[in-house]
C-alpha positions in Angstrom: 118.1 105.9 82.3 119.2 102.6 83.7 118.1 101.0 86.9 120.6 98.4 88.0 120.0 95.8 90.7 122.2 95.9 93.7 122.9 92.7 95.6 122.7 92.7 99.3 123.0 89.4 101.1 121.8 87.5 98.2 118.7 89.6 97.8 118.0 91.7 94.7 117.3 95.3 95.7 115.8 97.5 93.1 117.3 100.9 92.7 115.2 104.0 93.5 114.2 106.5 90.9 112.2 109.6 91.3 109.8 110.5 88.4 108.1 113.9 88.2 105.5 114.3 85.4 103.2 116.9 84.0 100.9 117.5 81.0 99.8 120.7 79.6 97.2 121.8 77.0 96.4 125.2 75.4 92.6 124.7 75.1 91.1 121.3 76.0 91.3 119.9 73.4 94.1 121.9 71.8 97.8 121.8 71.3 99.5 120.0 74.2 102.6 118.6 75.6 104.0 116.3 78.3 107.3 116.3 80.3 108.9 114.0 82.7 112.0 114.4 85.0 113.8 111.2 86.0 116.2 111.3 88.8 118.5 108.5 89.8 120.8 109.7 92.5 122.6 112.7 91.2 121.7 112.0 87.6 118.7 113.7 86.0 117.1 113.4 82.6 114.3 115.6 81.4 112.2 114.4 78.5 109.2 116.0 76.7 107.1 115.9 73.6 104.2 117.7 72.0 101.0 116.9 70.1 99.0 119.2 67.8 95.5 118.2 69.0 95.1 116.5 72.4 93.7 116.9 75.9 95.2 117.7 79.2 94.4 114.3 80.6 96.0 112.6 77.6 99.2 114.6 78.1 99.2 113.8 81.9 98.9 110.1 81.0 101.6 110.3 78.3 104.0 111.9 80.7 103.8 109.0 83.1 104.0 106.4 80.3 107.0 108.0 78.7 108.8 108.4 81.9 108.3 104.8 82.9 109.2 103.5 79.5 112.7 105.2 79.8 113.5 102.8 82.7 115.4 99.9 81.3 115.1 97.6 84.3 112.5 97.2 87.1 112.9 100.0 89.7 111.4 101.3 92.9 109.7 104.5 91.5 108.6 107.4 93.6 106.2 109.0 91.1 105.0 112.6 91.5 102.0 114.0 89.6 99.7 117.0 89.9 97.0 115.0 88.2 94.3 113.6 90.4 93.0 111.9 87.2 96.2 109.9 86.8 96.7 109.3 90.6 93.1 108.1 91.3 93.0 106.2 88.0 95.9 104.0 88.9 95.3 103.7 92.7 91.5 103.6 93.0 89.7 103.2 89.7 91.6 100.9 87.4 90.7 97.5 89.0 87.0 98.5 88.8 87.3 99.6 85.2 88.9 96.4 84.2 86.4 94.2 86.2 83.6 96.1 84.4 85.1 95.6 80.9 86.5 99.1 80.7 83.3 100.8 81.9 83.0 103.5 84.6 80.7 103.2 87.6 78.2 105.1 85.4 78.4 102.3 82.8 80.1 104.6 80.2 83.3 103.6 78.3 86.5 104.7 80.1 88.0 107.6 78.4 91.6 107.2 77.1 91.4 103.4 77.4 94.4 102.8 75.2 96.6 105.2 77.2 95.4 103.6 80.5 96.4 100.2 79.0 99.7 101.5 77.9 100.3 102.9 81.4 99.4 99.5 83.0 102.0 97.9 80.7 104.7 100.6 81.5 104.1 100.4 85.2 104.0 96.5 85.5 107.8 95.9 85.9 108.1 98.5 88.6 107.1 99.1 92.2 105.5 102.5 92.1 104.7 104.8 95.1 102.2 107.3 93.8 102.4 110.9 95.2 100.2 113.9 94.4 101.6 117.3 94.4 99.6 120.5 94.0 100.3 122.1 90.7 101.5 125.7 90.4 102.3 125.7 94.1 106.0 126.3 94.0 107.0 122.5 94.1 110.4 122.8 92.4 110.3 119.6 90.3 106.7 120.1 89.4 107.5 123.6 88.3 110.3 122.4 86.1 108.2 119.7 84.3 105.4 122.3 83.9 107.9 124.6 82.2 109.3 121.9 80.1 105.8 120.9 78.8 105.0 124.5 78.0 108.3 125.0 76.2 107.5 121.9 74.1 104.2 123.4 73.2 105.8 126.7 72.2 108.5 124.9 70.1 105.8 122.9 68.3 103.7 126.0 67.5 106.7 127.9 66.3 107.4 125.1 63.7 103.9 125.0 62.4 
């Protein structure tokens, strides 16, 4: 997926991309997978991957990281997730965690710190508008990424 810059009156305008993400886990921890759907105009790309032993939150984070890493240039990203953990982490909690040396308000180490740091790095070049969608509620793109993540788990388990 490539985000090209359009020129309008001498001002660089970033292209808009929609990114839909989901993580799934069978057991928590257990076998899990992630999926991301990138949409640039009429072009779509679905990506996914699976991990033998993981958590749902790790897969939710990985879906966003992998989706953002596929963008080759800075973009305006409308990002849709059904994970309050990811959404609140990036829009409410992250600055406090960093200021406290990666500690929560309860002074405990932040879970999944390496993934959060990878997400910060993946997000940095882009302008992201974060959107929460209710999972399993019939949202078409959310249903598609949920299905893709579950297929990735099934395929991994079939090959074990």
